[in-house]
N, C-alpha and C positions, 0 to 999 in steps of 0.2 A: 697735619699736626694733631695728635690726640690731645684731649683736654688733660689738665693737671690731675683731676679726680681719677680719670681712668688709669693714668700712669701710677698714681699712688695706690690704687686698689690692686693693680697688678703686682707691685712690689710687695705689698703686705700679703697677698695671696701666695706668692712664691715663698716668702719667708715663713708663712704659716704651715707650708707643706714640709719644711725641714724637720720639725719635731715628729711629725707623723712618719716621715721616712726613717727616722732614727728610732722609732718605736717609743718615743717619750722618755728615753733613758739618757737624759742629759744632766750632767752634774752642774754645780754652780759656776765653774770656770767656762764650760761650754755655753751656758745660758748667758753669761756676761759677754762672751765673744759674739754670740748670736745677736744679742741686742745691739752691740756696737756696730756690727755689720749691717743690721737693719737700719739703724740711724744714719750710717754713712750712705747707704743706698737711697734713703729718703732725701737726704741733703743733696745728693747728686742729682736726683730727679727734679727737685725743686730748682736748683741752680741752673740746670740745663733748660728747664722751661722758661725761667726768667731771661736767660741769655737769648733764647730763640724769640721771645716776645720783644725784647729790645732790638734785635736785629731786624725784625719785620717792621717795627715802628720807624726806625731810622733809615730804612731803605727808601731811596727816592722813587717817586712814582714815574712810571714810563709813559710817555705820550704816544 
């Protein structure tokens, strides 16, 4: 399991490449949609990390 910081950096890096791929020609609507998508991706990464941490804590130890 990768750390939370690595996952967050990967999400931000991927979303940073979008304006470069589009040549920086994004209007206000595209920027708002891009920011909403990035926030949703960050929320998903954090919630998934928290779910995985809870699952490993509640897992019974095997003898």
